[in-house]
C-alpha positions in Angstrom: 11.6 -34.3 18.8 11.4 -33.6 15.1 11.1 -30.2 13.4 8.5 -29.7 10.7 10.4 -28.1 7.8 7.4 -27.9 5.5 5.7 -25.1 7.5 5.4 -22.0 5.3 6.9 -18.9 7.0 4.6 -15.9 7.5 4.8 -13.1 4.9 6.9 -10.1 5.6 4.9 -7.4 7.4 5.7 -3.7 8.0 7.3 -2.7 11.3 4.9 -0.5 13.2 7.3 2.2 14.3 7.5 5.9 13.7 5.5 7.3 10.8 4.7 3.8 9.6 2.8 3.1 12.8 0.6 6.2 12.1 0.1 5.2 8.5 -0.8 1.6 9.3 -2.9 2.7 12.3 -5.2 4.5 9.8 -5.1 1.4 7.5 -6.2 -0.8 10.4 -9.3 1.5 10.6 -9.8 0.9 6.9 -8.9 4.5 6.1 -6.2 5.5 3.6 -4.6 8.7 4.8 -1.4 10.4 3.9 0.5 13.2 5.5 -0.3 16.6 4.0 1.4 19.9 4.9 -1.0 22.0 7.1 0.6 25.2 5.7 0.7 24.7 1.9 -1.4 21.5 1.5 1.4 19.6 -0.3 1.2 15.8 0.1 4.1 14.2 1.9 4.4 10.6 0.9 6.3 8.7 2.1 5.7 10.4 5.5 8.4 12.7 6.7 8.8 15.5 9.3 9.4 18.4 6.9 7.4 19.7 3.9 9.7 19.7 0.8 7.9 22.7 -0.7 7.5 25.2 2.2 9.7 23.6 4.9 6.9 23.6 7.4 6.8 21.0 10.2 3.0 21.4 10.5 1.3 18.2 9.3 -2.1 16.6 9.1 -3.2 13.1 8.1 -5.7 13.6 5.3 -8.0 11.0 3.9 -8.0 10.1 0.2 -10.8 8.6 -1.8 -9.0 5.3 -2.5 -9.6 5.7 -6.3 -6.8 6.1 -8.8 -5.1 4.7 -11.9 -2.6 2.0 -12.4 0.7 3.7 -13.1 3.3 0.9 -13.1 3.4 -2.7 -12.2 5.2 -6.0 -12.5 4.1 -9.6 -12.2 5.9 -11.8 -9.7 5.6 -15.4 -10.8 8.1 -16.9 -8.4 8.7 -15.0 -5.2 12.2 -15.0 -3.7 10.5 -14.6 -0.2 9.2 -18.0 1.1 6.4 -16.1 3.0 5.0 -14.8 -0.3 5.5 -17.9 -2.5 1.9 -19.1 -1.9 0.6 -15.8 -3.3 2.5 -16.0 -6.7 1.6 -14.9 -9.2 0.9 -11.4 -7.7 1.1 -7.9 -8.9 3.1 -5.2 -7.0 2.1 -1.8 -8.5 2.3 1.9 -8.2 -1.1 3.5 -8.0 -1.5 7.2 -8.8 -4.4 8.3 -6.5 -6.9 10.9 -7.8 -5.7 13.3 -5.1 -2.1 13.2 -6.2 0.0 10.9 -4.1 1.3 7.6 -5.6 1.3 4.5 -3.4 3.1 1.2 -3.7 0.6 -1.7 -3.3 -0.8 -4.8 -4.9 -3.4 -5.1 -7.6 -5.8 -8.0 -7.1 -9.0 -9.3 -8.6 -7.8 -9.4 -12.2 -5.5 -11.7 -14.2 -2.1 -10.0 -14.9 -2.7 -10.1 -18.6 -5.8 -7.9 -18.2 -3.9 -5.0 -16.6 -3.6 -1.8 -18.6 -1.7 1.4 -18.0 -4.1 4.0 -16.7 -6.9 1.5 -15.8 -9.1 2.7 -12.9 -8.6 1.1 -9.6 -10.3 1.2 -6.2 -9.0 0.5 -2.7 -9.8 -2.4 -0.5 -8.1 -3.5 2.8 -6.6 -6.9 3.4 -6.7 -7.7 7.1 -3.6 -9.9 7.3 -3.3 -9.9 11.1 -5.2 -8.4 14.1 -2.8 -5.4 14.0 -2.1 -5.0 10.2 -4.4 -4.2 7.3 -2.7 -3.7 4.0 -4.2 -1.3 1.4 -4.6 -3.1 -1.9 -6.4 -2.2 -5.1 -8.7 -3.9 -7.6 -10.4 -2.8 -10.8 -12.9 -0.1 -10.2 -16.6 -1.0 -10.6 
């Protein structure tokens, strides 16, 4: 029996445990939601049990519009992870959402040289498996 060594490994995916399970559960429903303090309305991202402003444990998962601006990015031309090699070049980025939270994601639908600081972006969901949909962004229409 021979082993096929040319098979591309799958890309790394988030572990669906704890707060990540809740976050990605909403993403699977194509809703981008973040924790928000039910007492003072401060966003909690990344998710955590305690509000850093008022120290409340009260929390809600509040929806955001999915619109924001490109805050920071890099271009990966040769991925160190074999599961992402086929996607190169790709653009990991920080998107500042209109509501306030910043989220790490990917920007798609535009050549890397077309990216500009502060450009308007809109959310879309990449259904990578039956259980996981990743929030990604593209230039706003």
